[in-house]
C-alpha positions as CSV (number, residue, x, y, z in Angstrom):
1,X,3.4,-18.1,7.8
2,X,3.8,-14.9,5.7
3,X,3.0,-15.0,2.1
4,X,6.2,-14.4,-0.1
5,X,5.5,-11.8,-2.6
6,X,7.9,-10.4,-5.3
7,X,7.5,-6.7,-6.1
8,X,7.9,-6.3,-9.9
9,X,6.5,-2.8,-10.6
10,X,5.6,0.4,-8.8
11,X,3.3,3.5,-9.4
12,X,4.6,6.9,-8.7
13,X,2.5,9.9,-7.7
14,X,4.7,12.7,-8.5
15,X,5.7,13.8,-5.0
16,X,9.1,15.3,-4.6
17,X,10.4,13.4,-1.6
18,X,11.6,9.9,-2.4
19,X,9.7,8.5,0.9
20,X,6.4,9.5,-0.4
21,X,6.9,9.2,-4.4
22,X,5.8,5.4,-4.6
23,X,2.0,5.2,-4.3
24,X,1.4,1.6,-5.3
25,X,3.5,-1.8,-5.5
26,X,2.6,-4.9,-7.3
27,X,3.5,-8.0,-9.0
28,X,2.2,-10.8,-11.1
29,X,2.9,-14.0,-9.3
30,X,1.1,-16.3,-9.0
31,X,-1.7,-13.8,-10.4
32,X,-1.5,-10.0,-10.8
33,X,-1.9,-8.1,-7.6
34,X,-1.5,-4.5,-6.5
35,X,-1.5,-2.7,-3.1
36,X,-1.2,0.9,-2.0
37,X,2.0,1.7,-0.3
38,X,-0.1,2.0,3.0
39,X,-1.6,-1.5,2.5
40,X,1.8,-2.9,1.8
41,X,3.4,-1.4,4.9
42,X,0.6,-2.6,7.2
43,X,0.9,-6.1,5.8
44,X,4.7,-6.1,6.2
45,X,4.5,-4.9,9.6
46,X,1.8,-7.4,10.7
47,X,4.1,-10.2,9.2
48,X,1.3,-11.2,6.8
49,X,3.6,-10.6,3.7
50,X,7.2,-10.9,3.1
51,X,8.0,-8.6,0.1
52,X,11.1,-8.9,-2.1
53,X,12.6,-7.8,-5.2
54,X,15.1,-9.7,-7.5
55,X,18.6,-8.0,-8.1
56,X,21.1,-10.0,-10.2
57,X,19.3,-13.2,-9.7
58,X,19.4,-12.8,-5.8
59,X,16.3,-12.2,-3.7
60,X,16.4,-8.8,-1.7
61,X,14.0,-8.3,1.2
62,X,11.8,-5.3,1.2
63,X,11.4,-3.5,4.6
64,X,8.8,-1.1,6.1
65,X,10.0,2.1,7.8
66,X,9.1,5.6,8.8
67,X,10.8,8.7,7.6
68,X,12.1,11.5,9.8
69,X,8.9,13.2,8.8
70,X,6.6,10.5,9.7
71,X,5.9,9.1,6.3
72,X,5.5,5.2,6.1
73,X,7.4,3.7,3.1
74,X,9.1,0.6,1.8
75,X,12.7,0.1,0.8
76,X,15.0,-2.6,0.1
77,X,17.6,-4.1,2.5
78,X,20.2,-2.9,0.0
79,X,19.1,0.7,0.2
80,X,20.5,3.1,2.9
81,X,17.5,5.2,3.9
82,X,15.7,6.0,0.7
83,X,13.8,3.5,-1.6
84,X,16.1,4.0,-4.4
85,X,16.0,0.3,-5.6
86,X,12.2,0.2,-5.6
87,X,12.2,3.5,-7.6
88,X,14.3,1.7,-10.3
89,X,11.4,-0.8,-10.9
90,X,9.3,-0.3,-14.0
91,X,5.8,1.2,-14.0
92,X,2.8,-0.8,-15.0
93,X,1.1,1.2,-17.7
94,X,-2.2,-0.8,-17.6
95,X,-2.4,-0.2,-13.8
96,X,-1.6,3.4,-14.1
97,X,-4.3,3.7,-16.9
98,X,-6.9,2.2,-14.5
99,X,-5.9,4.3,-11.6
100,X,-6.0,7.5,-13.9
101,X,-9.5,6.5,-15.0
102,X,-10.8,5.9,-11.5
103,X,-9.6,9.4,-10.5
104,X,-11.4,11.0,-13.3
105,X,-14.6,9.1,-12.4
106,X,-14.4,10.1,-8.6
């Protein structure tokens, strides 16, 4: 049975294309978690996770797709082709600070 996971925040990498702009997704239920977009796509495709977002009190499924250029990405079922609903999610400042610190160390 796939684990049901609500995505409540994203981290962006500054890339121009909407397909590649999200680098990480995360949530805080039942405890804080984060995944790279690549990890999230693999889990969704394998059926090990069912991701969703909440919109106006309604659960909206998050799907894994491939762009025309071959980029793997997530989008909501409400989106046409690009992940606009996910891009509306807030950032997680604590995660982004940890990510920036790990890049500086590496």
